[in-house]
LOVEXDREN-113639 format. One line per 3 residues: their letters; for each residue x, y, z of C-alpha. Coordinates in Angstrom, 1 decimal, always signed. Example, Ala and Ser with C-alpha at 12.3 -4.5 7.8 and 13.67 -1.06 7.14 Angstrom:
% LOVEXDREN-113639
AS	+12.3/-4.5/+7.8; +13.7/-1.1/+7.1
% end
This chain:
% LOVEXDREN-113639
MTK	+143.5/+202.2/+228.2; +141.2/+200.4/+230.7; +141.6/+201.6/+234.3
IAV	+141.6/+198.8/+236.8; +141.0/+199.0/+240.6; +141.7/+196.1/+243.0
LGA	+139.4/+196.2/+246.0; +141.5/+194.7/+248.8; +145.2/+194.8/+248.4
GKI	+146.2/+191.6/+250.3; +148.7/+189.1/+248.9; +146.6/+188.2/+245.9
GEA	+145.5/+191.7/+245.2; +149.1/+193.0/+245.4; +150.3/+190.1/+243.2
LLS	+147.8/+191.0/+240.5; +148.7/+194.7/+240.6; +152.4/+193.9/+240.4
GLL	+151.8/+191.4/+237.5; +149.8/+194.0/+235.6; +152.5/+196.5/+236.1
QGG	+155.2/+194.1/+234.9; +152.9/+193.2/+232.0; +153.0/+196.7/+230.7
RAA	+150.2/+198.5/+232.5; +151.0/+202.0/+233.6; +150.8/+202.6/+237.4
SDL	+148.5/+205.5/+236.6; +145.9/+203.0/+235.3; +146.0/+200.9/+238.4
LFT	+144.1/+201.8/+241.6; +143.5/+199.9/+244.9; +141.6/+200.1/+248.1
EKH	+143.2/+199.0/+251.4; +141.7/+199.5/+254.9; +145.1/+199.6/+256.6
ESR	+146.6/+203.0/+256.1; +150.2/+201.9/+256.7; +149.9/+199.1/+254.0
AKA	+148.3/+201.5/+251.6; +151.1/+203.9/+252.0; +153.7/+201.2/+251.6
LTE	+152.2/+199.9/+248.3; +151.9/+203.4/+246.9; +155.6/+204.1/+247.7
QYG	+156.7/+200.8/+246.3; +154.7/+200.7/+243.1; +153.2/+204.1/+242.5
FEA	+149.6/+202.9/+242.5; +147.0/+205.3/+243.9; +145.1/+204.3/+247.0
VTV	+141.4/+205.2/+246.8; +138.1/+204.6/+248.6; +135.6/+202.2/+247.2
AGA	+133.6/+205.1/+245.9; +136.7/+206.5/+244.3; +137.4/+203.2/+242.6
AAQ	+133.9/+203.0/+241.3; +134.0/+206.5/+239.9; +137.3/+206.0/+238.0
ADV	+137.8/+202.3/+237.1; +136.3/+200.4/+234.2; +137.2/+197.1/+235.9
LVV	+136.8/+196.4/+239.6; +138.6/+193.4/+240.9; +137.1/+192.2/+244.2
AVK	+139.9/+190.6/+246.3; +138.6/+190.7/+249.8; +138.0/+187.7/+252.1
PQD	+134.6/+186.0/+251.5; +133.4/+187.1/+255.0; +134.0/+190.7/+254.1
IEP	+131.9/+190.7/+250.9; +128.6/+191.8/+252.3; +129.7/+195.2/+253.6
LLT	+131.7/+195.8/+250.5; +128.7/+195.2/+248.2; +126.6/+197.4/+250.4
ELA	+129.1/+200.2/+249.9; +129.6/+199.5/+246.2; +126.0/+199.1/+245.0
PVL	+124.9/+202.8/+245.1; +128.1/+204.2/+243.5; +128.7/+201.6/+240.7
RPG	+128.6/+203.1/+237.2; +126.7/+201.2/+234.5; +128.8/+198.9/+232.5
TLI	+131.6/+198.5/+235.0; +133.0/+195.0/+234.9; +133.2/+193.2/+238.3
VSL	+135.9/+190.5/+238.6; +135.5/+188.4/+241.8; +138.5/+186.6/+243.2
CAG	+136.6/+185.5/+246.3; +136.5/+181.7/+246.9; +133.0/+180.1/+246.9
LPT	+131.1/+183.3/+246.0; +128.8/+182.8/+242.9; +128.2/+185.5/+240.3
ALY	+124.6/+185.4/+241.3; +125.4/+187.0/+244.6; +126.9/+190.0/+242.9
ERR	+124.1/+190.2/+240.4; +121.5/+190.3/+243.2; +123.3/+192.9/+245.2
LPA	+124.6/+195.2/+242.4; +122.6/+197.2/+239.8; +120.7/+195.2/+237.2
GTP	+122.8/+194.3/+234.2; +126.2/+194.5/+235.9; +128.6/+192.1/+234.2
VVR	+130.4/+189.7/+236.6; +133.2/+187.3/+236.0; +134.1/+184.8/+238.7
VMP	+137.8/+183.8/+239.1; +139.5/+181.2/+241.1; +143.3/+182.0/+241.2
NTP	+145.9/+180.5/+243.5; +148.8/+181.8/+245.5; +151.6/+181.1/+242.9
MVV	+150.2/+184.4/+241.5; +152.8/+186.0/+243.7; +155.6/+184.5/+241.6
GEA	+153.8/+184.9/+238.3; +152.8/+181.2/+238.1; +149.1/+181.2/+239.0
MSA	+146.5/+178.9/+237.6; +143.3/+180.9/+237.3; +139.9/+179.5/+236.2
VSG	+137.3/+182.1/+235.0; +133.6/+181.9/+234.5; +131.1/+184.5/+233.3
GSN	+127.9/+185.4/+235.0; +124.6/+185.9/+233.2; +125.5/+189.5/+232.0
ATP	+129.1/+188.7/+231.0; +129.9/+188.6/+227.3; +132.8/+186.8/+225.6
EHL	+134.5/+190.2/+225.4; +134.3/+190.5/+229.2; +135.9/+187.1/+229.5
KVV	+138.6/+188.1/+227.1; +139.4/+191.2/+229.1; +139.8/+189.1/+232.3
EEL	+141.9/+186.4/+230.5; +144.3/+189.2/+229.3; +144.5/+190.6/+232.8
LST	+145.3/+187.3/+234.5; +147.7/+186.1/+231.8; +150.2/+188.5/+233.2
VGK	+150.4/+186.4/+236.4; +150.1/+182.8/+235.1; +147.9/+180.6/+233.0
VAV	+144.1/+180.9/+232.6; +141.3/+178.4/+231.8; +137.7/+179.2/+231.1
VPE	+135.3/+176.8/+232.9; +131.5/+176.6/+233.5; +130.6/+178.2/+236.8
SQQ	+129.2/+174.9/+237.9; +132.8/+173.6/+238.1; +134.2/+176.5/+240.1
DAV	+133.7/+174.9/+243.5; +135.6/+171.8/+242.2; +138.3/+174.1/+240.8
TAL	+138.6/+175.9/+244.1; +139.2/+172.5/+245.8; +141.6/+171.3/+243.2
SGS	+143.8/+174.2/+242.1; +142.7/+177.0/+244.4; +143.7/+175.0/+247.5
GPA	+146.2/+172.8/+245.5; +149.4/+174.6/+246.4; +148.7/+173.8/+250.1
YFF	+148.6/+170.1/+249.4; +152.0/+170.3/+247.7; +153.5/+172.3/+250.6
FLV	+152.1/+169.8/+253.0; +153.7/+166.9/+251.1; +157.0/+168.7/+250.9
EAM	+156.9/+169.5/+254.6; +156.3/+165.8/+255.4; +159.2/+164.7/+253.1
IDA	+161.6/+167.1/+254.8; +160.6/+165.7/+258.1; +161.3/+162.2/+256.7
GIL	+164.7/+163.4/+255.8; +165.4/+164.6/+259.3; +164.1/+161.2/+260.6
LGI	+166.7/+159.5/+258.4; +169.5/+161.6/+259.8; +169.8/+164.3/+257.1
PRD	+170.2/+167.9/+258.4; +167.1/+170.1/+257.9; +168.8/+172.5/+255.5
LAS	+170.0/+169.7/+253.3; +166.7/+167.8/+253.4; +164.9/+171.0/+252.4
QLI	+167.3/+171.6/+249.5; +167.0/+168.0/+248.3; +163.2/+167.9/+248.4
IQS	+162.5/+171.4/+247.1; +164.7/+170.9/+244.1; +163.2/+167.5/+243.5
AVG	+159.8/+169.2/+243.5; +160.9/+171.9/+241.1; +162.4/+169.4/+238.8
AAT	+159.4/+167.1/+238.9; +157.0/+170.0/+238.2; +159.2/+171.1/+235.3
MLN	+159.0/+167.6/+233.8; +155.2/+167.6/+234.1; +154.9/+171.1/+232.6
EGS	+157.3/+170.8/+229.7; +156.8/+167.1/+228.8; +153.9/+165.3/+227.2
NHP	+154.0/+162.2/+229.4; +151.2/+161.3/+231.8; +152.2/+161.4/+235.5
VIL	+151.8/+157.6/+235.7; +154.5/+157.2/+233.0; +156.8/+159.6/+234.8
REA	+156.3/+157.8/+238.1; +156.9/+154.4/+236.5; +160.1/+155.6/+235.0
VTS	+161.4/+156.1/+238.5; +160.0/+152.8/+239.8; +162.3/+149.9/+239.2
PAG	+161.2/+146.3/+239.9; +161.9/+145.3/+243.5; +163.6/+148.7/+244.0
TTI	+163.4/+151.4/+246.7; +160.7/+153.4/+245.0; +158.2/+150.6/+244.7
MAI	+158.6/+149.8/+248.4; +157.8/+153.4/+249.2; +154.8/+153.4/+246.8
REL	+153.5/+150.2/+248.5; +153.6/+151.9/+251.9; +151.7/+155.0/+250.5
EKH	+149.0/+152.7/+249.1; +148.8/+150.7/+252.4; +148.3/+153.9/+254.4
GVR	+145.6/+155.1/+252.0; +147.4/+158.3/+250.9; +145.6/+158.3/+247.5
AAL	+142.2/+157.8/+249.1; +142.9/+160.5/+251.7; +143.8/+163.0/+249.0
LAA	+140.6/+162.3/+247.1; +138.6/+162.7/+250.3; +140.5/+165.9/+251.2
IES	+139.7/+167.5/+247.8; +136.0/+166.5/+248.1; +135.9/+168.1/+251.5
ARD	+137.4/+171.3/+250.2; +134.8/+171.3/+247.3; +132.0/+170.9/+249.9
RSV	+133.3/+173.9/+251.9; +133.4/+176.1/+248.8; +129.8/+175.2/+248.1
ELG	+129.0/+176.0/+251.8; +130.6/+179.4/+251.5; +128.4/+180.3/+248.6
KQH	+125.2/+179.2/+250.3; +126.0/+181.4/+253.3; +125.2/+184.4/+251.2
ED	+122.0/+183.1/+249.6; +118.9/+185.2/+250.3
% end
């Protein structure tokens, strides 16, 4: 069975390891690197994964999942390049970093797959978009799809769309959290206790998401079903439109896309 090492066991790295374990992978086939000794010890005790060095991961693993912060990528690639075995598959979970960066810094012919997951990975509900680099084959993409399917849904996209995906679904959960936070505050403004307001809004969000996920109706149809003529909902929608909420959201996602592009350019030669 393929041995997998996650380089950087933060929240996303841990979530992937946990998902792989729950999906049937043996703990003995999963390795990780972690610069904080106390966290490495805790993860080993909790899951049974072996903590290794970058060199140790490169020596043992068939797939290396890079899950460090983008600003930490340069020293990692410097450490990885001289010890990487030919044919090892590199899977990048780093926002904004193109496959070309890895291909420049690692040995010629190294297959690289770029992935944009999101934080619902921690509850097994991630949306991950994958793109292959110039050396990645359909078989490499299939391997990555199988790995990520243990923690949510997967879509294959051209790498040219990855910055847009980063802005849309990579950052997407934050937009929903922001909206829920604002709606809870509105409940408090209207005199509802915080705990009750939180319960009302969170369950409404869960229910609405379930309707979107399990039904076949467009969001417009679902919204219109709640919006009675001259009713309360249409009055609220009118205020949202007056305050430019739709336009603000479009601008926000464009800005996130631009930042993703900028992150990639910071590592160009």
